[in-house]
N, CA, C and O atoms as a GROMACS GRO file, in nm:
protein
  588
    1UNK      N    1  16.158   8.843   4.388
    1UNK     CA    2  16.258   8.820   4.346
    1UNK      C    3  16.177   8.660   4.409
    1UNK      O    4  16.096   8.628   4.496
    2UNK      N    5  16.250   8.602   4.315
    2UNK     CA    6  16.201   8.479   4.327
    2UNK      C    7  16.300   8.319   4.380
    2UNK      O    8  16.392   8.276   4.311
    3UNK      N    9  16.261   8.263   4.489
    3UNK     CA   10  16.352   8.147   4.554
    3UNK      C   11  16.397   8.064   4.481
    3UNK      O   12  16.354   8.075   4.366
    4UNK      N   13  16.472   7.978   4.499
    4UNK     CA   14  16.540   7.862   4.447
    4UNK      C   15  16.551   7.793   4.523
    4UNK      O   16  16.552   7.829   4.641
    5UNK      N   17  16.568   7.636   4.478
    5UNK     CA   18  16.613   7.501   4.566
    5UNK      C   19  16.706   7.571   4.687
    5UNK      O   20  16.670   7.582   4.804
    6UNK      N   21  16.771   7.593   4.659
    6UNK     CA   22  16.874   7.641   4.749
    6UNK      C   23  16.899   7.822   4.795
    6UNK      O   24  16.997   7.892   4.819
    7UNK      N   25  16.806   7.836   4.791
    7UNK     CA   26  16.758   7.988   4.827
    7UNK      C   27  16.848   8.127   4.776
    7UNK      O   28  16.873   8.233   4.832
    8UNK      N   29  16.886   8.064   4.627
    8UNK     CA   30  16.945   8.167   4.535
    8UNK      C   31  16.841   8.262   4.474
    8UNK      O   32  16.741   8.195   4.452
    9UNK      N   33  16.823   8.385   4.439
    9UNK     CA   34  16.752   8.464   4.378
    9UNK      C   35  16.779   8.417   4.220
    9UNK      O   36  16.858   8.332   4.178
   10UNK      N   37  16.676   8.511   4.141
   10UNK     CA   38  16.729   8.488   4.016
   10UNK      C   39  16.819   8.566   3.982
   10UNK      O   40  16.871   8.550   3.871
   11UNK      N   41  16.867   8.684   4.078
   11UNK     CA   42  16.906   8.795   4.029
   11UNK      C   43  17.073   8.733   4.087
   11UNK      O   44  17.164   8.752   4.007
   12UNK      N   45  17.105   8.672   4.202
   12UNK     CA   46  17.183   8.621   4.240
   12UNK      C   47  17.248   8.553   4.111
   12UNK      O   48  17.355   8.584   4.059
   13UNK      N   49  17.153   8.446   4.067
   13UNK     CA   50  17.172   8.320   3.923
   13UNK      C   51  17.290   8.439   3.811
   13UNK      O   52  17.410   8.434   3.785
   14UNK      N   53  17.176   8.534   3.773
   14UNK     CA   54  17.255   8.636   3.662
   14UNK      C   55  17.394   8.685   3.694
   14UNK      O   56  17.499   8.689   3.630
   15UNK      N   57  17.345   8.734   3.858
   15UNK     CA   58  17.456   8.789   3.874
   15UNK      C   59  17.646   8.729   3.824
   15UNK      O   60  17.740   8.765   3.755
   16UNK      N   61  17.600   8.605   3.929
   16UNK     CA   62  17.664   8.484   3.915
   16UNK      C   63  17.723   8.448   3.762
   16UNK      O   64  17.839   8.434   3.725
   17UNK      N   65  17.642   8.440   3.715
   17UNK     CA   66  17.636   8.367   3.579
   17UNK      C   67  17.733   8.491   3.464
   17UNK      O   68  17.820   8.460   3.382
   18UNK      N   69  17.682   8.623   3.493
   18UNK     CA   70  17.805   8.749   3.470
   18UNK      C   71  17.964   8.724   3.515
   18UNK      O   72  18.066   8.728   3.445
   19UNK      N   73  17.951   8.702   3.627
   19UNK     CA   74  18.088   8.668   3.690
   19UNK      C   75  18.172   8.561   3.672
   19UNK      O   76  18.290   8.545   3.706
   20UNK      N   77  18.059   8.454   3.586
   20UNK     CA   78  18.118   8.311   3.548
   20UNK      C   79  18.177   8.406   3.384
   20UNK      O   80  18.294   8.441   3.369
   21UNK      N   81  18.106   8.422   3.316
   21UNK     CA   82  18.144   8.435   3.174
   21UNK      C   83  18.228   8.603   3.189
   21UNK      O   84  18.264   8.643   3.078
   22UNK      N   85  18.248   8.662   3.262
   22UNK     CA   86  18.348   8.734   3.282
   22UNK      C   87  18.514   8.657   3.343
   22UNK      O   88  18.628   8.674   3.300
   23UNK      N   89  18.476   8.594   3.426
   23UNK     CA   90  18.638   8.515   3.448
   23UNK      C   91  18.623   8.424   3.340
   23UNK      O   92  18.734   8.409   3.291
   24UNK      N   93  18.543   8.360   3.284
   24UNK     CA   94  18.639   8.335   3.173
   24UNK      C   95  18.685   8.395   3.036
   24UNK      O   96  18.769   8.332   2.971
   25UNK      N   97  18.645   8.491   2.997
   25UNK     CA   98  18.687   8.556   2.907
   25UNK      C   99  18.850   8.650   2.961
   25UNK      O  100  18.927   8.715   2.890
   26UNK      N  101  18.854   8.620   3.118
   26UNK     CA  102  18.974   8.701   3.139
   26UNK      C  103  19.086   8.559   3.156
   26UNK      O  104  19.208   8.548   3.137
   27UNK      N  105  19.006   8.488   3.188
   27UNK     CA  106  19.173   8.364   3.178
   27UNK      C  107  19.163   8.296   3.041
   27UNK      O  108  19.233   8.201   3.007
   28UNK      N  109  19.056   8.365   2.956
   28UNK     CA  110  19.111   8.290   2.814
   28UNK      C  111  19.189   8.416   2.758
   28UNK      O  112  19.275   8.390   2.673
   29UNK      N  113  19.178   8.496   2.779
   29UNK     CA  114  19.265   8.599   2.767
   29UNK      C  115  19.412   8.610   2.779
   29UNK      O  116  19.483   8.678   2.705
   30UNK      N  117  19.455   8.534   2.886
   30UNK     CA  118  19.554   8.512   2.974
   30UNK      C  119  19.615   8.405   2.955
   30UNK      O  120  19.722   8.396   3.015
   31UNK      N  121  19.575   8.290   2.870
   31UNK     CA  122  19.582   8.176   2.854
   31UNK      C  123  19.614   8.117   2.675
   31UNK      O  124  19.642   8.009   2.623
   32UNK      N  125  19.589   8.271   2.623
   32UNK     CA  126  19.566   8.258   2.466
   32UNK      C  127  19.688   8.266   2.402
   32UNK      O  128  19.786   8.288   2.473
   33UNK      N  129  19.706   8.252   2.269
   33UNK     CA  130  19.799   8.231   2.175
   33UNK      C  131  19.916   8.331   2.176
   33UNK      O  132  19.882   8.434   2.120
   34UNK      N  133  20.031   8.335   2.217
   34UNK     CA  134  20.116   8.447   2.178
   34UNK      C  135  20.075   8.553   2.071
   34UNK      O  136  20.000   8.510   1.983
   35UNK      N  137  20.116   8.690   2.063
   35UNK     CA  138  20.101   8.740   1.922
   35UNK      C  139  20.238   8.726   1.862
   35UNK      O  140  20.340   8.701   1.926
   36UNK      N  141  20.227   8.746   1.720
   36UNK     CA  142  20.326   8.704   1.610
   36UNK      C  143  20.489   8.814   1.669
   36UNK      O  144  20.611   8.804   1.652
   37UNK      N  145  20.412   8.895   1.729
   37UNK     CA  146  20.595   9.012   1.773
   37UNK      C  147  20.635   8.906   1.890
   37UNK      O  148  20.754   8.884   1.907
   38UNK      N  149  20.572   8.862   1.943
   38UNK     CA  150  20.662   8.734   2.045
   38UNK      C  151  20.776   8.648   2.031
   38UNK      O  152  20.874   8.615   2.098
   39UNK      N  153  20.708   8.616   1.877
   39UNK     CA  154  20.777   8.487   1.857
   39UNK      C  155  20.920   8.533   1.782
   39UNK      O  156  20.906   8.642   1.726
   40UNK      N  157  21.078   8.467   1.768
   40UNK     CA  158  21.182   8.495   1.797
   40UNK      C  159  21.186   8.531   1.604
   40UNK      O  160  21.167   8.458   1.507
   41UNK      N  161  21.206   8.612   1.611
   41UNK     CA  162  21.247   8.637   1.424
   41UNK      C  163  21.365   8.568   1.397
   41UNK      O  164  21.457   8.553   1.477
   42UNK      N  165  21.361   8.520   1.264
   42UNK     CA  166  21.497   8.481   1.230
   42UNK      C  167  21.632   8.535   1.182
   42UNK      O  168  21.643   8.618   1.092
   43UNK      N  169  21.685   8.506   1.218
   43UNK     CA  170  21.842   8.584   1.185
   43UNK      C  171  21.902   8.604   1.009
   43UNK      O  172  21.929   8.499   0.950
   44UNK      N  173  21.914   8.690   0.960
   44UNK     CA  174  21.977   8.660   0.866
   44UNK      C  175  22.082   8.584   0.772
   44UNK      O  176  22.191   8.640   0.779
   45UNK      N  177  22.082   8.531   0.730
   45UNK     CA  178  22.201   8.393   0.694
   45UNK      C  179  22.301   8.477   0.588
   45UNK      O  180  22.398   8.415   0.546
   46UNK      N  181  22.284   8.608   0.545
   46UNK     CA  182  22.401   8.661   0.450
   46UNK      C  183  22.537   8.604   0.488
   46UNK      O  184  22.541   8.519   0.576
   47UNK      N  185  22.610   8.632   0.448
   47UNK     CA  186  22.762   8.607   0.490
   47UNK      C  187  22.812   8.745   0.463
   47UNK      O  188  22.800   8.817   0.364
   48UNK      N  189  22.876   8.763   0.589
   48UNK     CA  190  22.962   8.908   0.604
   48UNK      C  191  23.116   8.886   0.509
   48UNK      O  192  23.173   8.779   0.489
   49UNK      N  193  23.156   9.019   0.464
   49UNK     CA  194  23.296   9.018   0.370
   49UNK      C  195  23.389   9.019   0.538
   49UNK      O  196  23.370   9.052   0.654
   50UNK      N  197  23.430   8.996   0.504
   50UNK     CA  198  23.535   9.006   0.682
   50UNK      C  199  23.594   9.119   0.646
   50UNK      O  200  23.600   9.221   0.714
   51UNK      N  201  23.658   9.096   0.489
   51UNK     CA  202  23.785   9.185   0.493
   51UNK      C  203  23.681   9.367   0.434
   51UNK      O  204  23.724   9.473   0.478
   52UNK      N  205  23.569   9.365   0.351
   52UNK     CA  206  23.528   9.471   0.331
   52UNK      C  207  23.508   9.544   0.476
   52UNK      O  208  23.534   9.662   0.496
   53UNK      N  209  23.450   9.439   0.589
   53UNK     CA  210  23.402   9.549   0.683
   53UNK      C  211  23.516   9.564   0.773
   53UNK      O  212  23.492   9.586   0.891
   54UNK      N  213  23.623   9.555   0.739
   54UNK     CA  214  23.737   9.610   0.818
   54UNK      C  215  23.829   9.702   0.788
   54UNK      O  216  23.887   9.685   0.680
   55UNK      N  217  23.858   9.793   0.850
   55UNK     CA  218  23.939   9.847   0.838
   55UNK      C  219  24.088   9.863   0.765
   55UNK      O  220  24.164   9.771   0.795
   56UNK      N  221  24.136   9.946   0.689
   56UNK     CA  222  24.233   9.920   0.696
   56UNK      C  223  24.374   9.960   0.822
   56UNK      O  224  24.379  10.078   0.857
   57UNK      N  225  24.465   9.877   0.875
   57UNK     CA  226  24.526   9.860   0.959
   57UNK      C  227  24.486   9.813   1.094
   57UNK      O  228  24.517   9.842   1.209
   58UNK      N  229  24.394   9.721   1.028
   58UNK     CA  230  24.327   9.641   1.171
   58UNK      C  231  24.400   9.519   1.179
   58UNK      O  232  24.426   9.451   1.079
   59UNK      N  233  24.443   9.484   1.325
   59UNK     CA  234  24.509   9.313   1.305
   59UNK      C  235  24.360   9.230   1.294
   59UNK      O  236  24.251   9.254   1.346
   60UNK      N  237  24.403   9.131   1.210
   60UNK     CA  238  24.318   9.018   1.161
   60UNK      C  239  24.407   8.821   1.166
   60UNK      O  240  24.505   8.771   1.110
   61UNK      N  241  24.308   8.774   1.259
   61UNK     CA  242  24.346   8.646   1.210
   61UNK      C  243  24.219   8.537   1.143
   61UNK      O  244  24.114   8.510   1.200
   62UNK      N  245  24.253   8.499   1.043
   62UNK     CA  246  24.198   8.427   0.907
   62UNK      C  247  24.229   8.261   0.895
   62UNK      O  248  24.346   8.236   0.863
   63UNK      N  249  24.146   8.152   0.914
   63UNK     CA  250  24.194   8.047   0.857
   63UNK      C  251  24.150   8.005   0.756
   63UNK      O  252  24.030   7.990   0.780
   64UNK      N  253  24.166   7.978   0.663
   64UNK     CA  254  24.090   7.947   0.500
   64UNK      C  255  24.201   7.863   0.453
   64UNK      O  256  24.305   7.828   0.509
   65UNK      N  257  24.135   7.830   0.298
   65UNK     CA  258  24.218   7.734   0.217
   65UNK      C  259  24.273   7.783   0.100
   65UNK      O  260  24.203   7.830   0.010
   66UNK      N  261  24.428   7.774   0.094
   66UNK     CA  262  24.483   7.850  -0.015
   66UNK      C  263  24.451   7.844  -0.128
   66UNK      O  264  24.460   7.722  -0.147
   67UNK      N  265  24.402   7.908  -0.271
   67UNK     CA  266  24.336   7.873  -0.362
   67UNK      C  267  24.443   7.843  -0.487
   67UNK      O  268  24.431   7.756  -0.574
   68UNK      N  269  24.595   7.978  -0.463
   68UNK     CA  270  24.636   8.029  -0.556
   68UNK      C  271  24.820   8.037  -0.487
   68UNK      O  272  24.814   8.040  -0.364
   69UNK      N  273  24.938   8.039  -0.530
   69UNK     CA  274  25.057   8.026  -0.512
   69UNK      C  275  25.076   8.117  -0.623
   69UNK      O  276  25.042   8.101  -0.740
   70UNK      N  277  25.144   8.226  -0.563
   70UNK     CA  278  25.182   8.354  -0.671
   70UNK      C  279  25.341   8.324  -0.672
   70UNK      O  280  25.397   8.292  -0.776
   71UNK      N  281  25.402   8.336  -0.567
   71UNK     CA  282  25.524   8.364  -0.573
   71UNK      C  283  25.564   8.304  -0.423
   71UNK      O  284  25.472   8.269  -0.349
   72UNK      N  285  25.676   8.296  -0.389
   72UNK     CA  286  25.709   8.262  -0.233
   72UNK      C  287  25.651   8.327  -0.131
   72UNK      O  288  25.622   8.280  -0.020
   73UNK      N  289  25.630   8.472  -0.184
   73UNK     CA  290  25.580   8.519  -0.068
   73UNK      C  291  25.469   8.602  -0.143
   73UNK      O  292  25.491   8.716  -0.184
   74UNK      N  293  25.383   8.554  -0.155
   74UNK     CA  294  25.275   8.589  -0.215
   74UNK      C  295  25.163   8.524  -0.258
   74UNK      O  296  25.159   8.553  -0.378
   75UNK      N  297  25.036   8.430  -0.224
   75UNK     CA  298  24.947   8.378  -0.222
   75UNK      C  299  24.793   8.419  -0.229
   75UNK      O  300  24.784   8.539  -0.253
   76UNK      N  301  24.716   8.382  -0.221
   76UNK     CA  302  24.534   8.347  -0.225
   76UNK      C  303  24.474   8.283  -0.154
   76UNK      O  304  24.485   8.162  -0.177
   77UNK      N  305  24.386   8.321  -0.042
   77UNK     CA  306  24.324   8.235   0.040
   77UNK      C  307  24.191   8.244  -0.029
   77UNK      O  308  24.187   8.320  -0.125
   78UNK      N  309  24.065   8.167   0.010
   78UNK     CA  310  23.953   8.154  -0.030
   78UNK      C  311  23.859   8.126   0.082
   78UNK      O  312  23.904   8.069   0.182
   79UNK      N  313  23.737   8.160   0.078
   79UNK     CA  314  23.660   8.135   0.215
   79UNK      C  315  23.539   8.210   0.184
   79UNK      O  316  23.555   8.316   0.125
   80UNK      N  317  23.401   8.166   0.219
   80UNK     CA  318  23.241   8.220   0.188
   80UNK      C  319  23.247   8.356   0.218
   80UNK      O  320  23.176   8.431   0.151
   81UNK      N  321  23.334   8.414   0.326
   81UNK     CA  322  23.307   8.531   0.359
   81UNK      C  323  23.453   8.607   0.342
   81UNK      O  324  23.497   8.691   0.421
   82UNK      N  325  23.519   8.560   0.218
   82UNK     CA  326  23.628   8.658   0.166
   82UNK      C  327  23.554   8.738   0.062
   82UNK      O  328  23.432   8.753   0.059
   83UNK      N  329  23.671   8.803  -0.054
   83UNK     CA  330  23.624   8.876  -0.131
   83UNK      C  331  23.615   8.772  -0.229
   83UNK      O  332  23.651   8.656  -0.210
   84UNK      N  333  23.561   8.821  -0.340
   84UNK     CA  334  23.544   8.718  -0.450
   84UNK      C  335  23.647   8.647  -0.512
   84UNK      O  336  23.659   8.525  -0.516
   85UNK      N  337  23.732   8.745  -0.568
   85UNK     CA  338  23.877   8.719  -0.624
   85UNK      C  339  23.932   8.649  -0.511
   85UNK      O  340  24.045   8.636  -0.557
   86UNK      N  341  23.940   8.582  -0.374
   86UNK     CA  342  24.009   8.576  -0.274
   86UNK      C  343  24.059   8.703  -0.178
   86UNK      O  344  24.001   8.811  -0.166
   87UNK      N  345  24.200   8.658  -0.104
   87UNK     CA  346  24.171   8.752  -0.036
   87UNK      C  347  24.380   8.690  -0.058
   87UNK      O  348  24.444   8.586  -0.043
   88UNK      N  349  24.409   8.838  -0.104
   88UNK     CA  350  24.599   8.833  -0.156
   88UNK      C  351  24.601   8.849   0.009
   88UNK      O  352  24.527   8.894   0.096
   89UNK      N  353  24.754   8.774  -0.002
   89UNK     CA  354  24.821   8.758   0.141
   89UNK      C  355  25.006   8.802   0.062
   89UNK      O  356  25.073   8.784  -0.040
   90UNK      N  357  25.009   8.836   0.133
   90UNK     CA  358  25.226   8.874   0.094
   90UNK      C  359  25.280   8.900   0.280
   90UNK      O  360  25.256   8.970   0.379
   91UNK      N  361  25.368   8.783   0.226
   91UNK     CA  362  25.483   8.766   0.330
   91UNK      C  363  25.502   8.622   0.318
   91UNK      O  364  25.448   8.539   0.246
   92UNK      N  365  25.613   8.612   0.424
   92UNK     CA  366  25.736   8.452   0.411
   92UNK      C  367  25.645   8.358   0.386
   92UNK      O  368  25.628   8.346   0.508
   93UNK      N  369  25.560   8.270   0.336
   93UNK     CA  370  25.484   8.163   0.289
   93UNK      C  371  25.592   8.032   0.339
   93UNK      O  372  25.706   8.013   0.296
   94UNK      N  373  25.537   7.972   0.415
   94UNK     CA  374  25.607   7.817   0.441
   94UNK      C  375  25.596   7.720   0.302
   94UNK      O  376  25.511   7.718   0.213
   95UNK      N  377  25.724   7.639   0.321
   95UNK     CA  378  25.760   7.569   0.226
   95UNK      C  379  25.682   7.482   0.168
   95UNK      O  380  25.608   7.397   0.217
   96UNK      N  381  25.704   7.510   0.062
   96UNK     CA  382  25.605   7.367  -0.008
   96UNK      C  383  25.438   7.401   0.022
   96UNK      O  384  25.353   7.315   0.044
   97UNK      N  385  25.421   7.525   0.019
   97UNK     CA  386  25.266   7.537   0.007
   97UNK      C  387  25.209   7.574  -0.143
   97UNK      O  388  25.244   7.638  -0.242
   98UNK      N  389  25.089   7.487  -0.096
   98UNK     CA  390  25.037   7.473  -0.253
   98UNK      C  391  24.867   7.458  -0.208
   98UNK      O  392  24.825   7.478  -0.094
   99UNK      N  393  24.801   7.425  -0.302
   99UNK     CA  394  24.652   7.426  -0.276
   99UNK      C  395  24.643   7.324  -0.252
   99UNK      O  396  24.743   7.255  -0.272
  100UNK      N  397  24.522   7.258  -0.200
  100UNK     CA  398  24.450   7.353  -0.138
  100UNK      C  399  24.503   7.322   0.010
  100UNK      O  400  24.438   7.228   0.057
  101UNK      N  401  24.582   7.360   0.082
  101UNK     CA  402  24.671   7.428   0.216
  101UNK      C  403  24.550   7.448   0.231
  101UNK      O  404  24.468   7.461   0.140
  102UNK      N  405  24.515   7.454   0.431
  102UNK     CA  406  24.436   7.525   0.483
  102UNK      C  407  24.575   7.631   0.600
  102UNK      O  408  24.672   7.587   0.661
  103UNK      N  409  24.542   7.721   0.592
  103UNK     CA  410  24.642   7.764   0.648
  103UNK      C  411  24.578   7.900   0.737
  103UNK      O  412  24.479   7.958   0.692
  104UNK      N  413  24.648   7.952   0.879
  104UNK     CA  414  24.606   8.032   0.991
  104UNK      C  415  24.722   8.173   0.943
  104UNK      O  416  24.843   8.158   0.959
  105UNK      N  417  24.673   8.283   0.892
  105UNK     CA  418  24.685   8.343   0.850
  105UNK      C  419  24.712   8.494   0.983
  105UNK      O  420  24.609   8.557   1.007
  106UNK      N  421  24.819   8.534   1.045
  106UNK     CA  422  24.807   8.615   1.111
  106UNK      C  423  24.886   8.815   1.086
  106UNK      O  424  25.008   8.819   1.075
  107UNK      N  425  24.817   8.940   1.082
  107UNK     CA  426  24.860   9.013   1.022
  107UNK      C  427  24.747   9.138   1.026
  107UNK      O  428  24.647   9.164   1.092
  108UNK      N  429  24.833   9.207   0.900
  108UNK     CA  430  24.729   9.353   0.910
  108UNK      C  431  24.676   9.365   0.766
  108UNK      O  432  24.733   9.330   0.663
  109UNK      N  433  24.535   9.431   0.786
  109UNK     CA  434  24.502   9.474   0.673
  109UNK      C  435  24.540   9.597   0.586
  109UNK      O  436  24.522   9.712   0.625
  110UNK      N  437  24.594   9.567   0.466
  110UNK     CA  438  24.643   9.734   0.400
  110UNK      C  439  24.580   9.731   0.259
  110UNK      O  440  24.532   9.627   0.215
  111UNK      N  441  24.580   9.840   0.191
  111UNK     CA  442  24.560   9.837   0.090
  111UNK      C  443  24.652   9.803  -0.042
  111UNK      O  444  24.767   9.846  -0.033
  112UNK      N  445  24.621   9.736  -0.155
  112UNK     CA  446  24.719   9.708  -0.191
  112UNK      C  447  24.769   9.811  -0.337
  112UNK      O  448  24.684   9.884  -0.389
  113UNK      N  449  24.869   9.808  -0.375
  113UNK     CA  450  24.962   9.900  -0.484
  113UNK      C  451  25.019   9.832  -0.520
  113UNK      O  452  25.072   9.778  -0.422
  114UNK      N  453  25.059   9.777  -0.627
  114UNK     CA  454  25.167   9.722  -0.663
  114UNK      C  455  25.312   9.789  -0.653
  114UNK      O  456  25.419   9.742  -0.615
  115UNK      N  457  25.288   9.876  -0.687
  115UNK     CA  458  25.448   9.969  -0.704
  115UNK      C  459  25.504   9.985  -0.523
  115UNK      O  460  25.625   9.988  -0.505
  116UNK      N  461  25.452   9.990  -0.455
  116UNK     CA  462  25.468   9.990  -0.313
  116UNK      C  463  25.520   9.891  -0.260
  116UNK      O  464  25.613   9.882  -0.180
  117UNK      N  465  25.407   9.754  -0.347
  117UNK     CA  466  25.468   9.616  -0.273
  117UNK      C  467  25.605   9.534  -0.325
  117UNK      O  468  25.694   9.470  -0.269
  118UNK      N  469  25.568   9.577  -0.484
  118UNK     CA  470  25.663   9.476  -0.564
  118UNK      C  471  25.813   9.510  -0.510
  118UNK      O  472  25.847   9.392  -0.499
  119UNK      N  473  25.876   9.550  -0.486
  119UNK     CA  474  26.022   9.515  -0.465
  119UNK      C  475  26.038   9.441  -0.318
  119UNK      O  476  26.126   9.356  -0.303
  120UNK      N  477  25.937   9.482  -0.196
  120UNK     CA  478  26.006   9.430  -0.016
  120UNK      C  479  25.958   9.284  -0.078
  120UNK      O  480  26.035   9.193  -0.048
  121UNK      N  481  25.826   9.238  -0.172
  121UNK     CA  482  25.774   9.096  -0.152
  121UNK      C  483  25.812   9.018  -0.268
  121UNK      O  484  25.776   8.902  -0.286
  122UNK      N  485  25.890   9.089  -0.354
  122UNK     CA  486  25.938   9.024  -0.517
  122UNK      C  487  25.838   8.969  -0.571
  122UNK      O  488  25.836   8.848  -0.593
  123UNK      N  489  25.705   9.079  -0.611
  123UNK     CA  490  25.587   8.982  -0.665
  123UNK      C  491  25.632   8.958  -0.821
  123UNK      O  492  25.605   8.839  -0.841
  124UNK      N  493  25.663   8.989  -0.888
  124UNK     CA  494  25.645   8.899  -1.028
  124UNK      C  495  25.606   8.998  -1.095
  124UNK      O  496  25.642   9.113  -1.067
  125UNK      N  497  25.506   8.963  -1.219
  125UNK     CA  498  25.422   9.030  -1.298
  125UNK      C  499  25.368   9.071  -1.290
  125UNK      O  500  25.267   9.000  -1.284
  126UNK      N  501  25.325   9.255  -1.274
  126UNK     CA  502  25.219   9.313  -1.260
  126UNK      C  503  25.082   9.224  -1.293
  126UNK      O  504  25.012   9.173  -1.205
  127UNK      N  505  25.058   9.217  -1.436
  127UNK     CA  506  24.970   9.173  -1.494
  127UNK      C  507  24.888   9.064  -1.350
  127UNK      O  508  24.769   9.054  -1.319
  128UNK      N  509  25.006   9.002  -1.296
  128UNK     CA  510  24.916   8.903  -1.242
  128UNK      C  511  24.862   8.954  -1.098
  128UNK      O  512  24.804   8.867  -1.033
  129UNK      N  513  24.870   9.066  -1.044
  129UNK     CA  514  24.817   9.099  -0.926
  129UNK      C  515  24.702   9.260  -0.980
  129UNK      O  516  24.640   9.338  -0.908
  130UNK      N  517  24.715   9.254  -1.137
  130UNK     CA  518  24.589   9.382  -1.157
  130UNK      C  519  24.442   9.364  -1.091
  130UNK      O  520  24.381   9.466  -1.059
  131UNK      N  521  24.386   9.241  -1.071
  131UNK     CA  522  24.266   9.242  -0.976
  131UNK      C  523  24.290   9.269  -0.815
  131UNK      O  524  24.198   9.277  -0.734
  132UNK      N  525  24.412   9.278  -0.787
  132UNK     CA  526  24.376   9.348  -0.664
  132UNK      C  527  24.440   9.444  -0.612
  132UNK      O  528  24.464   9.468  -0.494
  133UNK      N  529  24.476   9.517  -0.733
  133UNK     CA  530  24.512   9.672  -0.727
  133UNK      C  531  24.407   9.788  -0.679
  133UNK      O  532  24.314   9.818  -0.753
  134UNK      N  533  24.421   9.840  -0.578
  134UNK     CA  534  24.324   9.940  -0.473
  134UNK      C  535  24.236   9.840  -0.361
  134UNK      O  536  24.163   9.887  -0.273
  135UNK      N  537  24.257   9.703  -0.385
  135UNK     CA  538  24.163   9.621  -0.294
  135UNK      C  539  24.264   9.624  -0.152
  135UNK      O  540  24.384   9.653  -0.156
  136UNK      N  541  24.182   9.585  -0.021
  136UNK     CA  542  24.251   9.530   0.081
  136UNK      C  543  24.296   9.367   0.062
  136UNK      O  544  24.230   9.286  -0.004
  137UNK      N  545  24.423   9.338   0.136
  137UNK     CA  546  24.452   9.266   0.135
  137UNK      C  547  24.534   9.227   0.242
  137UNK      O  548  24.560   9.338   0.288
  138UNK      N  549  24.614   9.118   0.338
  138UNK     CA  550  24.636   9.142   0.428
  138UNK      C  551  24.826   9.088   0.436
  138UNK      O  552  24.867   8.988   0.378
  139UNK      N  553  24.885   9.148   0.490
  139UNK     CA  554  25.037   9.153   0.513
  139UNK      C  555  25.038   9.082   0.638
  139UNK      O  556  25.019   9.127   0.751
  140UNK      N  557  25.068   8.940   0.592
  140UNK     CA  558  25.116   8.884   0.720
  140UNK      C  559  25.210   8.872   0.812
  140UNK      O  560  25.296   8.804   0.754
  141UNK      N  561  25.247   8.894   0.913
  141UNK     CA  562  25.265   8.880   1.014
  141UNK      C  563  25.361   8.710   1.084
  141UNK      O  564  25.476   8.701   1.128
  142UNK      N  565  25.268   8.617   1.070
  142UNK     CA  566  25.264   8.490   1.103
  142UNK      C  567  25.143   8.430   1.015
  142UNK      O  568  25.025   8.462   1.002
  143UNK      N  569  25.241   8.303   0.945
  143UNK     CA  570  25.194   8.198   0.877
  143UNK      C  571  25.136   8.072   0.883
  143UNK      O  572  25.202   8.014   0.797
  144UNK      N  573  25.072   8.007   0.919
  144UNK     CA  574  25.066   7.868   0.986
  144UNK      C  575  24.996   7.740   0.888
  144UNK      O  576  24.880   7.759   0.849
  145UNK      N  577  25.060   7.619   0.851
  145UNK     CA  578  24.988   7.544   0.732
  145UNK      C  579  24.944   7.457   0.830
  145UNK      O  580  25.011   7.428   0.929
  146UNK      N  581  24.817   7.409   0.802
  146UNK     CA  582  24.744   7.288   0.855
  146UNK      C  583  24.751   7.194   0.754
  146UNK      O  584  24.663   7.173   0.672
  147UNK      N  585  24.887   7.123   0.764
  147UNK     CA  586  24.892   7.002   0.651
  147UNK      C  587  24.837   6.900   0.722
  147UNK      O  588  24.824   6.789   0.669
   0.00000   0.00000   0.00000
């Protein structure tokens, strides 16, 4: 074993070098960039169809724009998370309701059958309601207009 100026042998220097290299690898591993599985994942931006995911009998409050007034007691609202044909609302609409009024409707989801609701809501011709037959709709308990 040869001596160096400060009294350390070659073996000591080699051992110290190996330890330093090991520490560098260890510290480097601790500070490295995290793996992709630790990165936050983007969330889906697909809109939910509120009515489709709700069950018949569910109480619901929806705020949306009026697209069509069918009768004094029936109108259709549209919004991004509602069915493509809009959502049929049956109930006593406020006087002067017309598109594009913004309304908040509180009610219960039902499945529409023209024959079942024709008399109660004084619906008009069946042909107007064909697109809603068998679909979910909202029987309104309360309708608020935001004029």
